[in-house]
C-alpha positions as CSV (number, residue, x, y, z in Angstrom):
1,M,110.9,102.9,63.7
2,P,111.8,105.2,66.6
3,N,111.3,103.9,70.1
4,V,108.2,105.5,71.7
5,Q,108.8,106.8,75.2
6,A,105.4,106.4,76.9
7,E,104.3,108.6,79.7
8,R,102.4,107.2,82.7
9,D,98.9,106.5,81.7
10,G,97.2,105.0,84.8
11,W,97.4,101.4,83.6
12,E,100.6,100.4,85.5
13,A,98.7,99.4,88.7
14,E,100.3,97.5,91.6
15,A,96.8,97.4,93.1
16,R,93.3,98.7,92.4
17,V,91.2,99.6,95.4
18,G,87.5,100.0,95.1
19,V,85.7,102.1,97.7
20,V,82.0,102.6,98.4
21,V,81.1,106.0,99.7
22,P,78.0,108.1,100.6
23,H,76.9,110.0,97.6
24,A,77.9,113.5,98.8
25,D,81.1,112.6,100.6
26,V,84.5,113.1,99.1
27,G,86.5,112.3,102.2
28,P,87.5,108.6,101.6
29,E,88.6,109.2,98.0
30,S,90.5,112.3,98.9
31,E,92.4,110.7,101.8
32,F,93.0,107.4,99.9
33,Q,94.5,109.4,97.0
34,A,96.7,111.5,99.3
35,I,98.2,108.3,100.9
36,A,98.4,106.1,97.8
37,P,101.7,105.4,96.1
38,D,101.8,106.3,92.4
39,D,101.1,102.6,91.4
40,V,97.9,102.2,93.5
41,F,94.7,103.5,92.0
42,I,91.4,104.3,93.6
43,H,88.0,103.5,92.1
44,A,84.8,104.6,93.8
45,S,81.1,103.8,93.7
46,R,78.5,106.0,95.4
47,V,75.4,105.1,97.5
48,H,72.7,107.5,98.5
49,F,72.9,108.5,102.2
50,A,69.7,110.3,103.3
51,A,71.5,112.3,106.1
52,M,73.6,114.2,103.5
53,R,72.5,116.8,101.1
54,A,74.0,118.2,97.9
55,G,77.4,119.9,98.5
56,G,78.1,117.6,101.5
57,E,75.8,119.4,103.9
58,M,74.2,117.5,106.8
59,D,72.5,118.0,110.1
60,P,74.6,118.9,113.2
61,K,73.8,115.4,114.5
62,I,73.0,112.7,111.9
63,P,69.8,110.6,112.6
64,H,70.3,106.9,113.0
65,D,67.7,105.6,110.5
66,P,69.6,106.8,107.5
67,V,72.8,105.2,109.0
68,R,71.1,101.8,109.1
69,A,69.4,102.3,105.7
70,F,72.8,102.9,104.1
71,V,73.7,99.3,104.5
72,E,70.3,97.7,103.7
73,P,69.7,96.2,100.3
74,P,69.5,96.9,97.5
75,L,71.6,100.0,96.9
76,I,74.8,99.1,98.6
77,D,74.6,95.5,97.3
78,D,74.2,96.9,93.7
79,A,77.1,99.4,94.2
80,V,79.4,96.6,95.4
81,E,78.4,94.3,92.5
82,L,79.1,97.1,90.0
83,L,82.5,97.8,91.5
84,A,83.3,94.1,91.5
85,A,82.6,93.9,87.8
86,S,85.8,95.8,87.3
87,P,89.2,94.2,87.6
88,L,89.8,95.3,91.2
89,D,91.9,93.7,93.9
90,V,89.8,94.7,97.0
91,I,86.7,96.6,97.9
92,A,86.5,98.9,101.0
93,L,83.3,100.3,102.6
94,G,84.1,103.9,103.4
95,F,81.5,104.3,106.1
96,T,81.9,103.9,109.9
97,S,78.6,104.6,111.7
98,S,76.6,101.7,110.1
99,A,78.9,99.2,111.8
100,Y,78.3,101.0,115.1
101,V,74.5,100.5,114.6
102,L,74.8,96.9,113.4
103,G,77.3,95.8,116.0
104,A,80.0,93.2,115.3
105,S,77.6,90.4,114.5
106,G,75.5,92.5,112.3
107,E,78.5,93.7,110.4
108,K,79.6,90.1,109.8
109,E,76.1,89.4,108.4
110,L,76.6,92.4,106.1
111,F,79.9,91.1,104.9
112,D,78.4,87.6,104.2
113,R,75.6,89.1,102.2
114,L,77.8,91.4,100.2
115,A,80.3,88.6,99.5
116,R,77.7,87.0,97.3
117,R,78.1,90.0,94.9
118,T,81.9,90.5,94.9
119,R,83.1,87.7,92.6
120,G,85.5,86.7,95.3
121,I,87.2,90.1,95.6
122,P,88.1,90.7,99.3
123,L,86.0,93.1,101.2
124,T,86.7,95.3,104.3
125,A,85.2,98.2,106.2
126,T,86.4,100.8,108.6
127,T,85.7,99.1,112.0
128,A,86.8,95.7,110.9
129,A,90.0,97.3,109.6
130,A,90.5,99.1,112.9
131,V,90.2,95.9,114.8
132,T,92.9,94.4,112.6
133,G,95.1,97.5,112.9
134,F,94.8,97.6,116.7
135,T,95.7,94.0,116.9
136,A,98.7,94.3,114.6
137,L,100.0,97.2,116.7
138,G,99.4,95.3,120.0
139,A,97.0,97.9,121.2
140,R,94.5,96.8,123.9
141,R,93.6,100.2,125.5
142,V,92.0,102.3,122.8
143,A,90.4,105.7,122.5
144,V,87.8,106.5,119.9
145,V,87.4,110.1,118.7
146,N,84.1,110.4,116.7
147,P,83.0,113.1,114.3
148,P,81.0,116.0,115.8
149,W,78.0,114.9,113.8
150,F,77.8,111.6,115.8
151,D,75.6,111.9,118.8
152,D,76.4,110.4,122.2
153,R,74.3,107.3,121.7
154,L,76.0,106.6,118.4
155,S,79.4,107.1,120.0
156,G,78.3,104.7,122.8
157,L,77.4,102.1,120.2
158,G,80.9,102.5,118.7
159,A,82.5,101.9,122.1
160,D,80.3,98.8,122.5
161,Y,81.5,97.5,119.1
162,F,85.2,97.7,120.2
163,T,84.5,96.3,123.7
164,E,82.8,93.3,122.1
165,Q,86.0,92.7,120.1
166,G,88.0,92.5,123.4
167,F,89.5,96.1,123.6
168,T,89.3,98.4,126.6
169,V,87.8,101.7,125.5
170,V,89.4,104.3,127.7
171,H,87.7,107.2,126.0
172,H,85.0,107.8,123.4
173,G,82.9,110.6,122.3
174,P,82.1,113.1,119.5
175,C,84.9,115.6,119.2
176,G,84.0,119.2,120.1
177,L,84.6,120.7,116.7
178,P,82.2,122.4,114.3
179,S,79.7,119.9,112.9
180,N,80.7,120.7,109.3
181,Q,83.2,118.8,107.2
182,K,84.6,122.0,105.7
183,L,85.3,123.6,109.1
184,I,87.4,120.8,110.6
185,T,91.1,121.7,110.3
186,P,94.2,119.6,111.0
187,K,95.2,122.0,113.8
188,A,91.8,121.9,115.5
189,L,91.7,118.1,115.4
190,S,95.2,117.8,116.7
191,D,94.5,120.2,119.6
192,W,91.4,118.2,120.5
193,I,93.3,114.9,120.6
194,R,96.2,116.4,122.5
195,T,94.0,118.0,125.2
196,T,91.1,115.5,125.5
197,V,92.5,112.1,124.7
198,A,96.2,112.1,125.7
199,D,95.6,112.0,129.5
200,H,93.7,108.7,129.1
201,R,97.0,107.1,128.0
202,P,95.6,104.8,125.3
203,D,97.8,102.4,123.4
204,A,96.2,103.8,120.2
205,V,93.5,106.3,119.2
206,L,91.1,105.9,116.3
207,V,89.7,109.0,114.7
208,A,86.5,107.4,113.4
209,G,84.2,108.6,110.7
210,N,85.4,108.5,107.0
211,G,84.1,112.0,106.4
212,I,86.3,113.8,108.9
213,R,89.5,115.4,107.7
214,A,92.2,113.5,109.7
215,V,95.1,111.8,107.8
216,G,97.2,114.9,107.8
217,V,97.7,115.0,111.5
218,I,98.8,111.4,112.1
219,Q,102.6,111.7,111.7
220,A,102.9,114.8,113.9
221,L,100.7,113.5,116.7
222,E,102.6,110.2,116.8
223,K,105.9,112.0,117.1
224,E,104.5,114.0,120.0
225,L,102.3,111.5,121.8
226,D,103.2,108.1,123.1
227,F,100.5,106.1,121.3
228,A,99.6,105.1,117.8
229,V,97.2,107.2,115.8
230,L,94.7,105.5,113.4
231,T,92.1,107.3,111.3
232,A,89.2,105.8,109.5
233,N,90.5,106.2,106.0
234,Q,94.1,105.5,106.9
235,V,93.4,102.2,108.5
236,L,90.8,101.2,105.9
237,F,93.3,101.9,103.1
238,W,96.1,100.0,105.0
239,H,93.8,96.9,105.5
240,A,92.6,97.1,101.9
241,L,96.2,97.0,100.5
242,H,97.1,94.0,102.6
243,L,93.9,92.2,101.5
244,A,94.8,93.0,97.9
245,G,98.2,91.3,98.4
246,A,99.9,94.7,98.1
247,G,101.7,94.7,101.4
248,E,104.9,95.8,99.7
249,A,103.1,98.9,98.5
250,A,101.8,99.5,102.0
251,S,105.3,99.3,103.4
252,R,106.5,102.0,101.1
253,I,104.0,104.6,102.5
254,T,105.6,107.1,104.8
255,G,104.2,110.1,106.6
256,Y,100.9,108.5,107.6
257,G,101.7,106.7,110.8
258,R,103.5,103.7,112.1
259,L,100.7,101.5,111.0
260,F,102.1,101.3,107.5
261,G,105.2,99.7,108.8
262,T,103.2,97.0,110.4
263,A,101.6,93.9,108.8
264,P,98.3,92.3,109.9
265,Q,98.8,89.3,112.1
266,G,99.0,86.2,109.9
267,G,99.6,88.3,106.7
268,R,96.3,89.0,105.0
269,S,93.5,89.4,107.5
């Protein structure tokens, strides 16, 4: 019998990462996939988000009621449970604004509720991951660049979230770019951070919002500016890998910021 040389078939996983996303948003999956090594696989579940329409269209400023409704039972609970029925290593919530509305204590209650549906699979979300990332990098002065579809009140709630976690927020606000996912380019986002955030001299900046195109600018900005650059999907994926016990896979990732050369304090976090 001749030896069979098998091609890669997607079963050779170092880690399998589940991600819950709004029904019309491809951002988290796209950016996770761009960052992921060949042996890390992404598996998504979708939850209806009333502020988005077919094709990813949404209002210039998203209303807050759908943001809160996204994390209310039963839809997100069911989505997490369905993902957790698969042999995954971690589940990530690819949504930022709900944590802003809930606050840190409300987000913890959400995690506690969803943990009853995960079969013990670790769970993380963007803001919790950002707190872990800031801490791992030793960043205390932080700037938060929010998507243009966040209004000033939602941005303020985000600043409150990070202030409650002990960080000094030196700048926050929706970026002044077109409020349309398809119109945000790496150059435009880079220019905004360079001209609007750099003078505040943060230790790190977070480009929040999992639907904003952002991971492609990290490396160039960190080379130019004297602070770490975190983005919603980058830090969420980094934290997910460490929770999955795949820190070695995370350390092999290059081109997406100094964060991937850093481990959470205490290992898994």
